[in-house]
C-alpha positions in Angstrom: -166.5 123.4 234.3 -168.5 121.2 232.0 -171.2 118.8 233.2 -172.5 115.8 231.2 -175.4 113.6 231.6 -177.6 111.4 229.5 -181.3 112.3 229.8 -184.2 110.5 228.1 -187.5 112.3 227.3 -190.2 109.9 225.8 -192.4 110.9 223.3 -196.1 111.2 224.6 -199.3 113.0 223.8 -200.0 114.3 227.2 -198.8 117.8 228.0 -198.8 117.4 231.7 -196.8 114.2 231.4 -194.1 115.9 229.2 -193.9 118.8 231.7 -193.4 116.4 234.7 -190.7 114.5 232.7 -189.0 117.6 231.8 -189.1 118.7 235.6 -187.6 115.5 236.6 -184.9 115.9 233.7 -184.1 119.4 235.1 -183.8 118.1 238.5 -181.5 115.3 237.4 -179.2 117.4 235.5 -178.6 120.1 238.1 -178.1 117.5 240.9 -176.1 114.7 239.3 -173.8 116.2 236.6 -171.0 114.3 235.4 -167.4 115.7 234.5 -166.5 112.8 232.2 -164.9 114.8 229.2 -164.0 111.8 227.3 -167.9 110.6 227.3 -168.7 114.1 226.1 -166.2 114.2 223.4 -167.5 110.7 222.1 -171.1 111.9 222.0 -170.1 115.2 220.4 -168.0 113.6 217.8 -170.8 111.2 216.7 -173.5 113.8 216.7 -174.9 114.9 213.3 -177.5 117.3 214.6 -176.8 119.4 217.4 -179.1 121.9 219.4 -177.8 124.6 221.6 -180.2 125.9 224.3 -179.0 129.3 225.6 -180.5 131.7 228.2 -179.7 135.0 229.9 -176.6 133.5 231.7 -174.9 133.6 228.1 -175.4 137.3 227.5 -174.7 138.2 231.2 -171.0 137.4 230.5 -171.1 140.2 228.1 -172.4 142.6 230.6 -176.1 142.4 229.2 -178.6 143.3 232.2 -180.6 140.4 233.1 -183.1 142.1 235.5 -183.4 138.9 237.4 -182.2 138.2 241.1 -181.1 140.6 243.6 -180.9 144.1 242.3 -182.8 143.0 239.2 -184.7 146.3 238.7 -185.2 149.0 236.2 -185.8 151.9 238.2 -188.4 150.5 240.7 -189.8 147.9 238.5 -188.9 144.3 237.7 -188.8 143.3 234.2 -192.2 141.5 234.4 -193.9 144.4 235.5 -193.1 146.2 232.4 -192.9 143.4 229.8 -196.7 142.6 229.5 -199.4 143.6 227.3 -201.4 145.2 230.4 -198.3 147.4 231.1 -198.1 148.5 227.6 -201.8 149.4 227.3 -201.5 151.3 230.6 -198.2 153.2 230.0 -196.7 152.7 226.6 -194.3 155.7 227.3 -192.8 153.9 230.2 -192.6 150.4 228.5 -190.9 152.1 225.5 -188.5 153.9 227.8 -187.4 150.5 229.3 -187.0 148.9 225.8 -185.3 151.9 224.4 -182.7 151.7 227.3 -182.2 147.8 226.5 -181.7 148.6 222.8 -179.3 151.5 223.4 -177.1 149.6 225.9 -176.4 146.8 223.5 -174.5 149.4 221.4 -171.7 148.8 224.0 -172.0 145.2 224.3 -170.1 142.6 222.3 -170.5 138.8 221.9 -168.4 136.9 224.6 -166.5 133.8 224.1 -169.5 131.6 224.5 -171.3 133.2 221.5 -168.1 133.0 219.5 -167.4 129.3 220.3 -171.0 128.4 219.5 -170.9 130.3 216.1 -167.4 128.7 215.3 -168.8 125.4 216.1 -171.8 125.8 213.5 -169.2 127.0 210.8 -166.9 124.2 211.5 -169.3 121.3 211.7 -171.2 122.6 208.8 -168.2 121.9 206.6 -168.5 118.4 207.7 -172.3 118.1 206.8 -173.2 118.5 210.4 -176.1 120.8 211.7 -175.8 123.0 214.5 -179.0 125.2 215.6 -179.1 127.7 218.4 -182.4 128.0 220.2 -182.3 131.0 222.5 -184.4 132.9 225.0 -182.3 135.9 224.5 -183.5 138.8 222.4 -180.1 140.8 222.1 -178.9 139.5 218.7 -175.5 138.7 220.1 -175.6 135.0 218.7 -176.1 136.7 215.2 -173.4 139.1 215.8 -171.0 136.4 216.7 -171.7 134.7 213.4 -174.4 132.1 214.3 -176.8 131.8 211.3 -179.1 128.9 212.5 -181.0 130.8 215.3 -184.5 130.4 216.6 -185.3 133.3 218.8 -188.1 132.0 221.1 -188.7 135.3 222.7 -188.4 137.6 219.7 -185.8 140.5 219.1 -185.1 143.8 220.7 -184.3 145.2 217.0 -187.7 144.1 215.6 -191.0 145.9 216.1 -194.8 145.1 215.3 -197.3 147.6 214.4 -200.1 147.4 216.8 -202.6 148.6 214.0 -201.5 147.0 210.7 -199.4 144.0 212.3 -196.4 144.6 210.1 -193.2 143.1 211.5 -190.0 144.9 210.6 -186.3 145.2 211.7 -185.5 148.6 213.3 -182.1 149.5 214.2 -182.8 153.4 214.5 -181.0 155.0 217.4 -183.0 156.5 219.0 -186.1 154.6 217.7 -187.8 158.0 218.0 -186.8 161.4 218.6 -188.8 161.8 221.7 -186.8 158.9 223.2 -183.5 160.5 222.7 -181.6 160.6 226.1 -184.5 158.7 227.9 -184.5 155.5 229.7 -182.1 155.9 232.5 -182.4 153.1 234.9 -181.7 154.7 238.1 -184.5 154.8 240.8 -184.6 158.5 240.9 -185.0 159.2 237.3 -188.5 160.6 236.4 -190.7 158.9 233.9 -190.7 160.9 230.5 -194.4 160.6 230.0 -194.1 160.9 226.3 -197.3 161.7 224.4 -198.8 158.7 222.7 -198.5 160.3 219.2 -194.7 160.9 219.7 -193.9 157.4 220.5 -192.4 154.9 217.8 -194.8 155.0 214.9 -195.3 152.6 211.9 -193.5 154.1 208.9 -196.3 153.3 206.5 -197.9 156.6 205.8 -201.2 154.8 205.3 -201.0 153.6 208.7 -198.9 155.4 211.4 -200.0 152.9 214.1 -198.2 152.7 217.5 -195.2 150.3 217.3 -194.4 147.8 220.1 -191.3 145.7 220.5 -191.8 142.4 218.7 -190.9 140.3 221.8 -192.9 137.7 223.9 -194.3 139.4 227.1 -195.3 137.9 230.2 -198.9 136.6 229.7 -198.4 135.9 226.0 -197.7 132.6 224.3 -194.8 131.9 222.1 -195.3 132.5 218.4 -196.7 129.2 217.2 -194.3 129.0 214.0 -191.4 129.7 216.3 -192.5 126.9 218.8 -193.0 124.4 215.8 -189.6 125.0 214.6 -188.0 124.7 218.0 -190.0 121.4 218.5 -188.8 120.1 215.1 -185.1 120.7 215.8 -185.4 119.1 219.3 -187.1 116.1 217.8 -184.6 115.6 214.9 -181.4 116.4 217.1 -179.2 113.7 218.6 -177.3 116.1 221.0 -178.4 119.0 223.1 -176.0 121.5 224.6 -177.7 123.4 227.4 -175.5 126.6 228.0 -177.4 128.6 230.8 -177.8 129.1 234.5 -180.9 126.8 234.7 -182.7 124.4 232.7 -185.9 125.4 234.4 -186.2 128.6 232.3 -187.0 126.2 229.3 -189.6 124.3 230.8 -192.4 126.2 229.1 -190.8 125.4 225.7 -191.2 121.7 226.0 -194.7 121.8 227.4 -196.9 120.6 224.3 -193.8 119.4 222.4 -193.2 115.7 221.6 -189.7 114.7 222.3 -187.6 111.5 221.6 -184.5 110.1 223.1 -181.9 113.0 223.0 -178.4 113.3 224.7 -178.4 116.5 226.9 -175.3 118.2 228.1 -175.2 121.1 230.3 -172.3 123.8 230.7 -171.7 125.2 234.0 -170.2 128.5 235.4 -170.2 130.0 231.8 
């Protein structure tokens, strides 16, 4: 099922006002969707710059755990209890077990029809001189694996690390990411924590550093990276059509807060 509705978000300098406008937009888009496919096709055919917003619902179709809703636990913890600077400072071994599990599970997951359709849309419209950009909250790289090239990852990437000492950011596809994590990270509640020694956790590969690595993702309590937020703001400001491919627009409210937005056509996809 595809829902369609035109939404207007006026530019403003007030963060609070923007947030309220997006809240109203989110309520409208959820309560009064349209099924007018002819109107959608007309808007789509005219669009020269399309932004596709995606969230966990897209990856869930590939079997990627979302750690949300009923049963959304890893062992006895919810994601927000592990994905935070405080949790990493208190128990980096446990946090790395959690992210090691998430990295390893992606080896058995593949892009689904939604990822592929978005990638093919970008390729096809690109030949017509039209721009398609994916702005995603997902950190699993499934959009990239499907073939999308214009991707803004709001929350970072599972396969990127940042050194807590020298701040170097690098891609890392090692499996396991360190030998001490091999075979660790089982999500079942009865699994005992590995309690890996600090010095055996993933370390910076620069011999002059050897600092502790952390996943280069945005944790609860952290702000979005300014350059990423600015890039997303620019694409949203310049686009003339926005496709929302997710379970709820509410998840994107923090992205809009602080951004200026002009008139944009918004479309939502349901039951992906």
